N, C-alpha and C positions, 0 to 999 in steps of 0.2 A: 214568686216573691223572693225565693232564696237567690235566684240569679240576679235580681235587682240589688240585693244586699251585696253580693259579690262585686257587681259592677261599681257600686258606690265605693266599695273598699279600694278597688283598683284606682279610682279617680282621686279619692280624698285621703287615702292612707289608712291602713289597718294592718295589724300583725296577724299572719296566718300560720297556724300550727296544726299538725294532724290531730284528729280527735283523741282526747285523753292522752296526749303524748307525754304529759308530765306525771302520769300515774306510775306507781312503783312497778318495776319489772316483775313478771311472774317468774317462778322458779324455772331456770333454763334447763332444757333437756338436750343432751348431746345427740347430734345427728348420727344414726346407726352406721351409715356407710363411711363416716369419717372417724369413728371411734378408735379404730386401730392406729390411724395416723396420729391421733391425739395421744394415745397411750405410748406410742414410740417416740413422741416428741417432734414428729415431722410437722405437726400442726398444733397451735395453741388451742386450749379448750374454748368452747363456744362463747363463754363470757368475755374472752379476750379477743374474739373475732368480730363480734358485732359492735356497733356504736354504743356509746354510753346510753343514748336515748334512741333506740331503734324505732321504726314505725311498727306499732303493734296493730295488726290487722284483726278487726273484730267483726266486720261485716263481709259476708261472702256472697258474691253476685249469684252463684248457683244454688245457694241455700243448703249446701252439703258440707259445711265446714264447722269447726276445724277438721282438718284431714289427718292423714298419716304420711309419714316420710317414707320414701323409697320408691323403687320401680323405675320403669323406662317407658318413654312415650315415643311412638313412631309416627312420623309425618312424611308426606310426599311433597316434593318441590319440582319445579319444571326446568331448572337450569342450574349450572354450577355457580352462578353468581347469587343464587338465592340464599347463601349463608347470611346475607344481610337481613333476611326475613326474621332471624332471631332478634336482631335489634328492634325491628318493627313490632313483633309479637310480644317481646319481653316488656316493652313500654315502661322502661325505667328511665325517668327524666328528673330534672331538677324540680319541675312542677308537672302534674298530670291532671287530666280530666278523669272523673269517675264515671260510672255508668249513667249518672243523671246529668252529665255534661257540666259538672261543677268542678272548679279547679282546687287542687290541694298541693301542698308541698310533698315531695317524695324523697328524692336524694337530699333536698334541703330539709333542715329542721323547721325553718320558718322563713318568711320573707315579708318585707314591709315596703309599702309604696306610698310616696308622698307627692301630691300634686301631679301625679301621672308622669313625673320626670325624674324622680329620685327613687332608686330601687336598692334596698339593702338586703343582701342574701346571707343567711346564717347556715353554716354547715353543721353536720352532726359530729360532735366530738367523738373521736375514736373510730370514725368510718375509715375503711381501708379498701384499696384496690384488690382485685382478685388474687394478686400475688402477695398480699399482706402488707404492702407499702402504704403509709398513711395518705389519705385523700384530704388535701388541705387547699387553702387559697393559693399556695405556690403553683398548683396545677392551673388555676385561673390566670395567674400572673404570666406563666409560661405561654399560654395560648395568646393572651392579649399582646404581650411584648414581642414574642418570638415567632408567632405564627400569623396572627391577624395583621400585625404591623411590620412584618418582615417583607420587604419588596420582592424578594426572590420567591417566597412561598405564596404571598398574596399581593400580586402586582397591582390589583385594583383597590387594595386597601381593605378595611373591615367590611363585613357583609352589610347589605343595604338595611337590614333590620337594626343595625347598630349606628346608623347615621340619621340625624335629624337636621334637615335643611343643609345637608352636606357636611355636617360637623359630627365627629365621633364623641362618645361620652368621656367624661372625666372618670377614670377608674381608680378607686382608692382601696388598697389592701389595708383594712383596719387592723386585723390580726390574723392568726392562722385559720380562724373559722368564719371570718366576716369580711365581706367585700361589698363595695358600694359602687353603683353606676349612676352617674348624674348627667342629665342633659339640660340645656338652657330652656328647652321647650318640652312638652309632653311627648313621650314615645309610646304610642299605642300598640306597637308591634312587639315590644320587648318580651312581655310575659307570654303572649301567645306563641312566640317563636320557640319557647322552651317546651311546650306541651304537644308539639306536632309529632306525627308519625316519623318524619325525618326532621329532627329538631336542629336548631342552631346550637351546636355544642360550644359552650363557653369555656371549656376546660379540656385538658389533655393529661395523660399520665406522664408528667414531666420527667420523673426519674428514669423512665424508659426511653422516651423520645429524645432526651438530651444526648443520648449515646449515638443518635442519628443526625444530630443538628450541628451544622458547621460552626456555630457560635461556641459550642461547648466541647466538641470533639473534633480534632484535626481531620480534614477531609481524607488524608491518606489512610488514617486508621479505619474510617468508615468504609472506604473502598476495598480494604483488605478483607473485610468480613462480608461485604455485600456486592453483588454485581450491579454495575452502573458506571456512568461516566462522571457524574457530579453528585455531591451529597444531596442536593435539592431533589433530584429525581428519585433517589433512594428514599428520602424522607417522605415524599408524596406517596410512594408505593406502600410504605409501611404504616403511615398514619391513616388508619381506616376505621374511625370511630363508628361511622354508619355502615360501611361495607362489610365490616366484621369478617375479614378474610386473612387476618394475620394472627397466627396462634401465639405469637410471642407478646402481643400487645395486651396489657392488662385491661380489665373491663370492670364496670359496676353492675353489669347485667346479672340476672339470676343464674344464667348458664354460660360457660366459657367454651369457646371453640377449641377442640382438641385434635382436629384433623387438618393437616396442611392443605392449603388451597392451591389449585382447584382439585375437586374430588367428585365422585359420584355418590358418595355417602358421607355425610358430615355427622360427627359425634360431638355433642355439647355436654360437658359435665358440670355438675353443680358448683357454683361459686361459694367457697367456704366462708367468705367474708361478706356475704350479702346482708343488706341492712334492714330487712323486714323479718318480723317474727309473728307468731300468732299468740293468742291469749293463754295458751297452754305452755308457752315458753319454747315452742318448736321453731327452729330457724327455717325460713323459707329459702328456696322453693321446696315444696313437698317432694316433687319428682327428682330423682337423682340424675338421670340422663335423658336427653332428647336426641333422637336420631332423625335426621332429615335425609331422605333418599331421593336422588334425582330420577325422575321418570318422564316419559313422553307425555306431553300435556293431554293428548287424546286418550291415553291409557289410565290416567289418574282416577277418573270416575269408576272404572271397572275395578281397579286395584283397591280403592277405598271401599267400594261396596262389598268386596270379598273379604274385607277385614285386614288388609295389609297396612292400613293406617289406623292408629288409635284416636287420632284427631285430625280431621281434614277440613280446614276452613276456606280453602281457596281451590281454584281450578274446577269447580263444580257449577253447574247451571240447572235451571228448572227442567230442561229437557232430560237431565239425568235422574230426575226425582223418582219416576216410576221404576226404573231399573234399580236404583238404590233401595227403594222400599221392598222390592221383591228379593233382592240379595240379602237384605237385613234379616229375612226369615231364617236363613241358614247361617249367616256369619255372626248374627247377634248384635250388629252395630245398630245404633240409633240415629235416625235421620231427622234433624231439626231444621226448621225453616225460620231464619232470621230475616229481618227487614234489611234490604240492601240500601246503603246510603249513597245516593247519587241524585243530582238534580233531574236527570232523565236517564233511563236505561240506555237509550241511544238518542242522540240529538243531531240535528242538521245545522251546519254552520255556513250561511251565505258569506262569501268572502268579500267584505266591504273594501278590501285593498287589492282586489284581483287586477292583474295587468291587462286583461281583455277589457277595453274601454266600454264596449256595448253592454257586456254582462255586469261590469262594475256599476254602471249607471242604474241598471235594473236592480241590482242587489241593494243599492243605497236608497231605493225608493221604498218607503215603509209600506205602501200599498201592496207592492209585490210580495214582500215578506209576509204580510198579513194574509194575503191570498193563499200562499203556499201552506200556511198554518191552518187556516179554517177549511182547507180542502182535505185535510186528513181526518178520517173517522177513527178517533183514538179508542172509542169503545170497541169497535170491531177489531182493531189492532190488538187490544188487550185480550180479547177472547180468543182470537185465532193464534196469536204468537205466544202470549204469556198466560194462557189457561185461565184468564179472568182474575188472576191473583195480584195484578198491579193496579195502579191508580192513574187514569188519564191525567196528564198534566203538562204544563209548559216546562221548560228547562229552568227550574227555579228552586227555591228552598223547600224543605219538606215540613209536614205538619208538626213534627217533633220540635221544630225551632220556635223559640219565643217570639220571633219576628214574623212568623207566617201569617198571611192573610189569604183567604180563599181566592180572591181575585188575581193574586199572583199566579195561581195555577190555571185559572180558567180564561183569563182575558185573551181574546183572539185564538182560543183553543177549542171552541165548540164547532162541531162539524156543520158547515154551511156552504155547500157547493155553489149555491146561487150567489151568495155574497162573494165567494172566491171569483166566480166568473165576472161579476160586476167590477171588482177591483182590477182584475186583469185587463178588462176593456179600458178602464180609466188610465192605466199606465201605457196604453198604446199597443196592446196586443190583441186587438179585436179581430184582425184578419187571421184566417186559418188556411192551412193547406188542404189538399184533397183528402188527406188522412185524418183530418180533424185537429191536427196539432197547430197551435197558434204560431204565427210568424213574427219574428223580431223585426224591428224597424228596417234592418238591412235586408229583409226578405228571407233570411235563414230560418229553419225550423227552431222553435223554442225547446231545444234539447239540453237539459241540464245534466252534466256529467258529475256524479257524486263520487269523490275519491275516498277510500277508506283503507284501513290497515287491519281490520278485524278478521279473525278466522272463525268467529262464532257463528254457528248455524242460525241462531235466533236473530242475530243482527242482519244476516243475509235475508232471512224470511221477512223481517220488518221492512227492510228497504224495498223488497219486491212488492209488498202490499202497498206501501206508500206510493210507489211508482204507478200502481194501478189506480189509486185515488187521484193522483195528479193527472193521469192520462184522461180521466173523465172531465177535467176542466181545461184540457187542451195543452198540458205541459208534459213533455216526454222526459223520462228519466233513464239515464244509463249509469250503471255502477262500474267503477274502475278500481279493483283491488290493487294495493301497493304494498311494498315492503314498508316497515315502519320508518326506515331511513328516508326512502323516497317520498313517503307521505308527508313527513315533516318538511323536507326540502321544498316540495311543491306548494305546500300550504304557506310556508314562510316567505317564499319568493313571490307569491301571488299568482303562480301558474294555475293552481287549482281554483275553480270558480265556486265550488261548494264541497264541503267535506262532511263526513259522518264520523262521529266519535262519541265516547261516553259523555254524559252531561256534567254539570258543575260538581266539582269535588266539595265545595263549600256548601253542603246540603243542610246542615243543622247549625247555623251560626248563632252566636249570642251577640248582644250589643257590642261586645268588645272584640269580636272576631273581625279580622281584616276583610273588607269588601273588595279588595283589589281584583279578584277573579271576575267580578261583574262589570269591570271597566277596562278600557284599552290600555292597560298598564304593563302587560307581559307579552312577550313574543309567543308564548304558548296559547294565547287566546285565538282560536282558529278563525273567528269571524273578523278579527282585526289584527292579525299577526304583525304587519309592518308598522302599525301605530304603536303596538306594544313594544316592538323592537326599538323604536325611536325613544321611548321612555326608558327602557332598560339600559340602553347604550348611552343615555344622557345626550341624545341628539346626534350621535355619530353614525348611526345606521338606521335603516328603515325610513318611514315617512311620518311627518307630523300630522296629527289628527286634523282632518279638514271637513268633517261632517258634524254639524252643530249638535245634533241630537246625541251623538256619541261623545263629543267633547264635553258636554255637560256632565257626563258621568265622572270625568276627571275632576271637575269642580266639586261634585258631591263627595268623592273620595277625600279631597282636601278638607271639606267641611268635617268629615268624620275624623280625620287625623288631628284637626285643630280644635275640636269641640272640648270644652272644659267640663262638661257634665254628661250624665247618662242620657238625658233628654235630647241633647244635641246630637249625640251619636245615633240614637234611635231614629231621629228625624232624618239624618243623612242616609241611614240604611233604608228607610221607607222610600225616600226619593230614588235611590238606586234600584230597588226592586220594582217599584212602580214603573220606572222608565224602561227597564228590561222587559217587563210584561207588555207594555203598550207598544214599544218599538220593535218587538220581536227580533232582537239582534241574533238570537239563535232560536231554532224551532224544536221544541221538546216533543216527546211522545208520551211516555208513561214513566212513573217512578214508583218507589215502594215495592218493587218486585222482590220476591222471596229468594234468599240465598241459602241453598242447602248446606248444612254443616253435618259432617259425619262424626259421630262420637262413639268410641269403642265401648263394649259392654262393661269394662272395668274402670273407665274413666269417670271421675266424679267432679262435681262443682262447676261443670260447664252449664251456663244458663239454658233453659229450655227455649226461651224466647230472648232474642237479642238484636242488636243493631250492628251490621257489618259494613264498615266503610274504611277507606284509607285514612281520612281525617274527619273528626277527631277519633283517636283511639287505636289505629293500627290493626284493623280487622277484629282481632280478639283481645287486643291490648286493654280495652276499657274494662275487661272482666278479670284482669290480673291473673294471667296464666300460671304465675308462680304459686297460686292457691289451688290450681287443679291438682288432683291426686289420684293415685291408682289403688283400687280396692284389691288387696292381695288374696 
C-alpha cells in the first residue's frame, strides 16, 4: 500500500521530506577523532559543519543503533579501480531507496513532483562539500551549463534520462537552495535515475572543477599544473564523481578518498561535513576510516574467513560457505546469508540478432526457445549446484517485487523433456545423427556453442549440467569461455549464437522503475544486442527490430513512459513481464540464491538478513553503511 501512495505522489505531486526532519535538533556531540582539529581551529565545530536541517537517522536496519563513533573498517576488493565501490556502498544520493524499497530524500531536504513532468528539488541549507565549501544550486548550474551542455565534454548532449521526445528540460535556478526541472511531457526516468547504484549525477563541485575547465581557467594554466594536451582531457580525467579516484575532488560521501590512485590499499577518512546525524546528536558516519585492500579474487574468501576483512559483501559465493563457517570458529567472524538480487543466477541468451542465418532463424522461433527451457530440470540444478538454497525460476523479477506474479517464474520453466522433444520436432529438427544429436536443416549437428566470460565454478557446473539435460533431447552444448572484452564484442557483433551471463539486474522493480531492461532498448541486452544498439544510437548503428513479438515490447515500454497514472504503468509492466515469460527471450535457471556476507566480531548494525543486489541499493547501500559501527 505504501508503494502505491509513493507512486501516486510521483505522478500527481507531493512534497517529500525525511521523517521528522522538522524536529528540533538534539544536542550535538563533537566527533572524538575531530576534536583536536576543532580545538586548534583547523575545523569548525560540528554545529557549523552539518546542515541547518540534517537528516536525523532514527531507524537502524541492523537494530543495533544508535552506535558509537570511532574505529576502522577493513574490506577486500579485487582491483585497483574498485575505489569506486565506496561510491556504491556509501549510497549517498539526492534521493535513495530504503530497505523496504521506498524512496526518500537524502542529500535533498525535499522534492516535489507535479504531473510527472515538473520536479522541484530543495537542498539543505548549510550543507557543505567535504572540503567545507558550500553545496548550492551553483553546483547544479555548473553541471548543466558547463558539462552536460558543453560540446567538448558532452558531444552527444545531456544524458538520455534528461531527454523527453528528444528535448531537454527547462532548468530554473530559483535560489541558492532550489532548482526546478520541467519537461513538456512526463519524465518517468528522472527520479529513478537519482537513486541508482551508479546515479545520474546532476551536480559537480563547481568551485574545484572550474579550476580545470577552459571556460573559467586559461588552458595554459591548467596544462602547467596537470599532464595533458588539452584541458578537456584533463577535466575528464579529474571529474570522477562515480569512479572516486581523485583525492583532490570534494565529495558528499560519508568517507573521503585519502590515497592517490592507483594503489593496492585505499584509505578513506571520515567526511567532517557529512549531512546525517543520529538522534543522540552524533554525526555520521560512526566509523572513522575504511580501508580497502586489493587482493586476488580467488584469495578473498580465504582472507575473509581468516578475519582479514571486518566486512566482506562481495567476491564470495555459496561454494565458500562451508569453509567460511569452519574458519569462523577460530577467527570469530559471522557469516550471514542474504538473498542475492538477480532475475536468474545464470541465464542463457539466444542471440536473436546472430549473423549465422540458420541459427538466427532457429533462435527466433519461440518453439525452439521454449523447448530449450522446458528441457532443463531446474529442481535438480538447484540441488546439485546451489545446495537447494535457490528457487527455480525464469529470468524474471523476484517475489519481493510488488509486480511479481507466480506465472512469470514458472511459465515454460517446468521440466518436461517430452514437450521439449515435441517442440524440437515441430521446428524441423526431427532427424538425428548416429550419436542421437538432432540435425539442422543444413544437415549439420545441432551443436549450440554458449559463450561466457565467467570464472565462477558454480556457473561452469550449471552449464555442464544444462548441457547434459539438452543432450537428452538431442541438442549438444559446447561452452566457450572468453575474456570479458571478447565476450562483449562477439555478442554485440552477432558472432555469438548464444551467451551465458547473469540474469536481469532489475529484479525488484516498482511501478515506477524503468522496464527498459526487458525490451530491446540497450546494446547490453545479450539476446538482442543489435536491436538495442539501433535504439541507443538513434538508428545510426545496429539493426532495427524486425521480430514482431520483440518489437511489441518497445510499444509496451512507450506505454509505460507515457502513462499518466499508476494503473497505466502497472498495466504496461504486466504486458512486458507476461511477454518475456511466454516468449522466453532469455532462459532463466534459478534465483534467490544466498549471498554470503562476512561480518567481523566487533562490527555492529549489519542486518542478519538482507538483500544484496547492484540495483537498487548498491549491495550494502540499502542498509546505510554510515550507521555501521565498531564495538571497542
